[in-house]
C-alpha positions in Angstrom: -27.7 -60.1 -17.6 -25.8 -58.3 -15.2 -22.7 -58.8 -16.9 -24.2 -57.5 -20.2 -25.6 -54.5 -18.1 -21.7 -54.2 -16.6 -20.4 -54.3 -20.1 -22.6 -51.7 -21.6 -21.9 -49.3 -18.7 -18.2 -50.2 -19.3 -18.5 -49.3 -22.7 -20.5 -46.2 -22.1 -18.0 -45.1 -19.6 -15.1 -45.8 -21.8 -16.9 -43.6 -24.7 -17.7 -40.8 -22.3 -14.1 -41.1 -21.0 -12.6 -41.2 -24.8 -15.3 -38.1 -25.5 -13.6 -36.2 -22.7 -10.4 -36.9 -23.7 -10.9 -35.8 -27.2 -12.8 -32.7 -25.8 -9.3 -32.1 -23.7 -7.2 -32.7 -26.7 -9.0 -30.2 -28.8 -8.7 -27.7 -25.9 -5.1 -28.5 -25.7 -4.8 -28.3 -29.2 -6.3 -24.8 -29.4 -4.2 -23.5 -26.6 -1.5 -24.7 -28.2 -2.3 -23.0 -31.7 -3.0 -19.7 -29.3 0.4 -20.0 -27.6 1.9 -20.7 -31.1 0.2 -17.5 -32.4 1.2 -15.3 -29.5 5.0 -16.4 -29.8 4.9 -15.7 -33.4 3.5 -12.3 -32.6 5.9 -11.9 -29.9 8.7 -13.0 -32.5 7.6 -10.4 -35.1 7.5 -7.8 -32.5 11.2 -8.5 -31.3 12.4 -8.6 -34.7 10.6 -5.2 -35.5 12.4 -3.8 -32.3 15.7 -5.2 -33.4 15.3 -3.8 -36.9 14.6 -0.3 -35.3 17.2 -0.3 -32.8 19.8 -1.5 -35.3 18.6 1.7 -38.0 18.9 3.9 -34.9 22.3 2.6 -34.1 23.4 3.1 -37.6 21.9 6.4 -38.0 23.8 7.3 -34.7 27.2 6.2 -36.0 26.6 7.9 -39.4 25.9 11.2 -37.5 29.1 10.8 -35.1 31.3 9.9 -38.0 29.7 12.8 -40.1 30.3 15.4 -36.9 33.8 14.0 -36.2 34.7 14.2 -39.8 33.5 17.9 -40.1 35.4 18.6 -36.7 38.7 17.0 -38.3 38.4 19.0 -41.5 37.6 22.4 -39.3 40.9 21.5 -37.4 42.6 20.7 -40.4 41.7 24.1 -42.2 42.5 26.0 -39.2 46.0 24.6 -39.1 46.5 25.3 -42.7 45.3 28.8 -42.1 47.6 29.2 -39.3 50.6 27.7 -41.1 49.9 29.9 -44.1 49.8 33.1 -42.2 53.2 32.1 -40.2 54.7 31.5 -43.6 53.2 35.1 -45.2 54.7 36.7 -42.1 58.1 34.9 -42.5 58.2 36.1 -46.1 57.3 39.6 -45.4 60.0 39.5 -42.8 62.5 38.0 -45.3 61.6 40.7 -47.9 61.9 43.6 -45.4 65.3 42.3 -44.4 66.3 42.0 -48.1 65.2 45.6 -48.9 66.8 47.0 -45.9 70.0 45.2 -46.9 69.6 46.4 -50.5 68.5 49.9 -49.5 72.1 50.2 -47.2 74.1 48.9 -49.9 72.6 51.3 -52.4 73.2 54.2 -50.0 76.5 53.1 -49.1 77.6 52.8 -52.6 76.2 56.3 -53.2 77.8 57.9 -50.3 81.3 56.2 -50.7 82.1 59.2 -53.0 82.3 62.7 -51.3 80.8 64.5 -54.6 77.9 61.9 -54.6 77.2 62.8 -50.8 77.4 66.6 -51.7 75.2 66.3 -54.6 72.7 64.0 -52.6 72.6 66.8 -49.9 72.2 69.6 -52.3 69.3 67.8 -54.1 67.4 67.2 -50.8 67.9 70.9 -49.7 66.7 72.0 -53.0 63.6 69.9 -52.8 62.9 71.2 -49.2 63.3 74.5 -50.4 60.7 73.8 -53.1 57.9 72.8 -50.8 
């Protein structure tokens, strides 16, 4: 009988150990599922932050590119305006020089004849007396 009682006690202890192991396994499984859920949440958060960071970097890059483009356009417009003014100034200078040269030739031609000189002086005196 003692062997039977020992056997029953052994079976009972074994069943109890099996139940405890089963409970521990259930607990471990629950812990693992909890850890997996936390890892998924953390992964989602990291992906969300990475996406936000990417969008911010892209927005900053677009803004920087736009500002740089505007600066380059402004600089180019200033250079164009400067060159235009220099060209206009040069043209005015050339027109003035040509006008003086033409006037000088016309006056020399008109004053090369002594009679023409006297007629010009007489005409200017007559205009001066009229005023």
